C-alpha positions as CSV (number, residue, x, y, z in Angstrom):
1,M,51.1,216.3,-109.3
2,A,53.1,219.5,-108.5
3,K,49.8,221.4,-108.5
4,L,48.3,219.0,-106.0
5,Q,51.4,219.3,-103.8
6,R,51.1,223.1,-103.8
7,R,47.4,223.1,-103.0
8,K,48.0,220.5,-100.3
9,Q,50.2,223.0,-98.5
10,K,47.3,225.5,-98.3
11,L,45.1,223.2,-96.1
12,N,45.0,224.2,-92.5
13,E,44.0,221.7,-89.7
14,E,40.3,222.2,-90.3
15,G,40.8,221.7,-94.0
16,K,42.7,218.5,-93.5
17,Q,40.0,217.2,-91.1
18,K,37.3,217.9,-93.7
19,F,39.3,216.2,-96.4
20,E,39.6,213.0,-94.2
21,E,35.8,213.1,-93.8
22,L,35.4,213.1,-97.5
23,S,38.1,210.5,-98.2
24,K,36.7,208.0,-95.6
25,G,39.6,208.6,-93.2
26,K,42.5,208.9,-95.7
27,S,44.9,211.7,-95.0
28,I,45.8,214.3,-97.7
29,D,49.4,213.0,-97.8
30,E,48.3,209.4,-98.3
31,W,45.8,210.5,-101.0
32,V,48.3,212.6,-103.0
33,K,50.7,209.6,-103.1
34,E,47.8,207.3,-104.2
35,V,46.8,209.7,-107.0
36,Q,49.9,208.8,-108.9
37,T,48.5,205.3,-109.5
38,Y,45.1,206.4,-110.6
39,S,43.7,205.6,-114.0
40,P,41.5,208.2,-115.7
41,E,38.4,206.2,-114.6
42,T,39.6,205.9,-111.0
43,A,40.4,209.7,-110.9
44,K,36.8,210.3,-112.1
45,Q,35.5,208.3,-109.2
46,H,37.4,210.6,-106.8
47,N,36.2,213.8,-108.4
48,V,34.8,215.2,-105.1
49,L,38.3,215.1,-103.6
50,F,39.8,216.8,-106.6
51,E,37.1,219.5,-106.5
52,Y,37.7,220.0,-102.7
53,I,41.4,220.6,-103.2
54,E,40.8,222.8,-106.2
55,T,38.2,225.1,-104.5
56,Y,39.6,225.1,-100.9
57,R,40.2,228.5,-99.5
58,V,41.4,229.5,-96.0
59,S,38.9,231.8,-94.5
60,G,40.1,235.2,-93.6
61,E,39.9,238.8,-94.6
62,K,42.0,240.6,-97.1
63,R,43.5,243.9,-96.0
64,Y,43.8,246.8,-98.4
65,I,45.8,249.8,-97.4
66,S,45.2,253.2,-99.0
67,N,45.7,256.8,-98.0
68,K,42.7,257.9,-99.9
69,E,39.3,258.5,-98.2
70,D,36.8,255.7,-98.6
71,K,33.6,256.4,-100.5
72,V,30.7,253.9,-101.0
73,T,29.7,253.8,-104.6
74,E,27.6,250.6,-104.6
75,V,26.4,247.9,-102.3
76,I,25.9,244.4,-103.8
77,R,25.1,241.3,-101.9
78,G,26.5,238.2,-103.6
79,Y,25.1,234.7,-103.3
80,G,27.8,232.4,-104.4
81,E,29.8,232.4,-107.6
82,G,27.9,234.0,-110.4
83,N,24.8,234.7,-108.4
84,K,23.8,238.3,-107.7
85,R,20.2,237.5,-106.7
86,P,19.3,235.2,-103.8
87,E,16.7,233.4,-105.9
88,D,19.5,232.4,-108.3
89,Y,21.4,230.9,-105.4
90,L,18.4,228.9,-104.2
91,N,17.5,227.7,-107.7
92,G,21.1,226.6,-108.1
93,F,20.9,224.7,-104.9
94,V,17.7,223.0,-105.8
95,Q,19.2,222.0,-109.2
96,Y,22.3,220.6,-107.6
97,I,20.4,218.5,-105.1
98,Q,18.0,217.1,-107.7
99,E,20.8,216.3,-110.1
100,N,23.0,214.6,-107.5
101,I,20.5,212.6,-105.3
102,N,21.7,209.3,-107.0
103,E,25.3,210.4,-107.2
104,I,26.1,211.2,-103.5
105,P,25.3,208.4,-101.1
106,A,24.8,210.7,-98.1
107,L,22.5,212.9,-100.1
108,Q,20.4,209.9,-101.1
109,I,20.1,208.9,-97.4
110,V,18.9,212.3,-96.3
111,C,16.2,212.3,-99.1
112,T,15.0,208.7,-98.9
113,R,16.1,207.1,-95.6
114,P,16.9,209.9,-93.1
115,K,16.5,207.5,-90.1
116,N,19.7,205.8,-91.3
117,L,21.7,209.0,-91.4
118,T,24.9,209.1,-89.3
119,K,26.9,212.0,-88.0
120,K,29.7,211.0,-90.3
121,D,27.3,211.0,-93.3
122,L,26.1,214.5,-92.5
123,R,29.6,215.9,-92.0
124,E,30.7,214.5,-95.3
125,L,27.7,215.9,-97.1
126,I,28.2,219.3,-95.5
127,T,31.8,219.4,-96.7
128,I,30.7,218.4,-100.3
129,L,28.0,221.1,-100.3
130,E,30.4,223.8,-99.0
131,T,32.8,222.8,-101.7
132,K,30.1,223.7,-104.2
133,G,29.4,227.0,-102.4
134,Y,26.2,226.0,-100.5
135,K,26.5,226.8,-96.8
136,Q,23.7,226.6,-94.3
137,S,24.1,230.2,-93.3
138,H,24.0,231.4,-96.9
139,L,20.9,229.4,-97.7
140,Q,19.2,230.9,-94.6
141,T,20.0,234.4,-95.8
142,A,19.0,233.8,-99.4
143,W,15.7,232.2,-98.2
144,K,14.9,235.2,-96.0
145,Q,15.7,237.6,-98.8
146,T,13.6,235.7,-101.4
147,K,10.7,234.5,-99.3
148,N,10.6,237.2,-96.7
149,E,10.6,234.4,-94.1
150,D,13.2,234.3,-91.3
151,I,13.5,230.5,-90.7
152,A,16.6,229.1,-89.0
153,A,16.4,225.8,-90.9
154,D,19.3,223.4,-90.9
155,I,20.9,221.9,-93.9
156,I,18.8,218.7,-93.7
157,S,15.6,220.7,-94.0
158,F,17.0,222.7,-96.9
159,I,18.0,219.5,-98.7
160,R,14.6,217.8,-98.2
161,Q,12.8,221.0,-99.2
162,A,14.8,221.1,-102.4
163,A,14.5,217.4,-103.3
164,L,11.0,216.6,-102.0
165,G,9.2,220.0,-101.7
166,E,8.7,219.7,-98.0
167,A,7.9,222.8,-96.0
168,L,10.9,224.4,-94.5
169,I,11.0,224.0,-90.7
170,S,13.3,225.7,-88.2
171,H,16.0,223.5,-86.7
172,D,14.9,224.1,-83.1
173,S,11.2,223.3,-84.0
174,R,12.2,220.0,-85.6
175,I,14.2,219.0,-82.5
176,K,11.6,220.1,-80.0
177,H,8.9,218.2,-81.9
178,A,10.8,215.0,-81.8
179,M,11.8,215.4,-78.1
180,E,8.2,216.2,-77.1
181,K,7.2,212.7,-78.5
182,V,10.0,211.2,-76.4
183,F,9.0,212.9,-73.2
184,S,5.4,211.8,-73.7
185,L,6.4,208.1,-74.1
186,H,6.7,207.3,-70.5
187,D,6.6,208.6,-66.9
188,W,10.3,209.2,-66.8
189,T,12.3,209.5,-63.6
190,P,14.1,212.7,-62.7
191,R,17.4,211.0,-63.7
192,Q,16.0,209.8,-67.0
193,K,14.7,213.3,-67.7
194,K,18.1,214.7,-67.2
195,W,19.5,212.3,-69.7
196,L,16.8,213.2,-72.2
197,E,17.6,216.9,-71.8
198,R,21.3,216.1,-72.6
199,I,20.2,214.3,-75.7
200,E,18.0,217.3,-76.7
201,K,20.9,219.7,-76.1
202,Q,23.2,217.6,-78.3
203,L,20.6,217.5,-81.1
204,L,20.2,221.2,-81.0
205,Q,24.0,221.5,-81.6
206,F,24.1,218.8,-84.3
207,P,20.8,217.5,-85.8
208,V,21.7,213.8,-86.1
209,L,21.8,211.1,-83.4
210,A,22.4,207.7,-85.0
211,P,20.3,204.9,-86.5
212,T,20.7,202.7,-83.4
213,S,21.0,203.5,-79.7
214,K,24.4,201.7,-79.4
215,D,25.8,203.9,-82.1
216,A,24.1,207.0,-80.8
217,F,25.8,206.9,-77.4
218,S,29.2,205.3,-78.2
219,E,30.8,208.7,-79.0
220,E,31.1,212.1,-77.4
221,P,29.5,213.9,-75.6
222,F,28.0,210.7,-74.2
223,L,31.0,208.4,-74.2
224,S,32.8,210.2,-71.4
225,Q,29.6,210.1,-69.3
226,G,29.3,206.3,-69.5
227,G,28.2,205.9,-73.0
228,Y,25.8,203.3,-74.2
229,K,26.2,201.0,-71.2
230,M,25.2,203.8,-68.9
231,L,22.2,204.7,-70.9
232,K,21.2,201.1,-71.1
233,R,21.4,200.8,-67.4
234,E,19.3,204.0,-66.9
235,F,16.6,203.2,-69.4
236,G,16.7,199.5,-70.0
237,D,15.0,198.5,-73.3
238,N,13.4,201.9,-73.4
239,I,16.6,203.4,-74.7
240,D,15.8,201.8,-78.1
241,R,12.4,203.3,-78.0
242,V,13.9,206.7,-77.3
243,V,16.2,206.6,-80.3
244,N,13.6,205.2,-82.6
245,T,11.1,207.8,-81.6
246,I,13.6,210.6,-82.2
247,N,14.5,209.3,-85.6
248,D,10.8,208.7,-86.5
249,N,9.9,212.3,-85.7
250,L,12.9,214.4,-86.8
251,Y,11.6,214.5,-90.4
252,I,8.3,215.1,-92.1
253,S,6.9,211.9,-93.6
């Protein structure tokens, strides 16, 4: 318990927010108190939270001060703990995804029912993967070094490639493809096109909308612009077609 208290103090605001995403809204303080009542079996069920606390590090550079002249003796690019080669990092990622599809609910959704994915699901999954050392930017770099292909794929594409063998597609291409289908659905008015452009801009920033139109537009950045009621007024029943078309075309079938 003392160890948990010490590690709890190291979490900054971003770290606390990510913890709450993993714990389904429970704060780090609430969880540390709750841990005292855990049985061994209950503790095992919360292994992801223990791993997050154990591996959490505040990002920042270490400073080394020396009066001696610097000299480069060797340059080594690391790819996660214990991986000197990019292919080792990618293979480790593939193995982790395949071994945990049935263990992590959000991972299973990405692989089997991506249309049901929520923003909360994806944020939680990203936190879990980062705890294991698998970050989107690191995967992109390792892929480029191994395959000699510079593809700015997002974490969803990397996961589905690892689990299902799908071709890796760039994040922007995936979003553009889905939105092209939406723009071709109807002879949209100028106002409606403006809204569709806002939706596309949001997807380019974060690649998940929501399973339903009501959920999709009941949070920012749409909520402050009128939210679901405004979109329903602008598009009528077509707003459901818009969301369904996006979700149907964001992923390779």
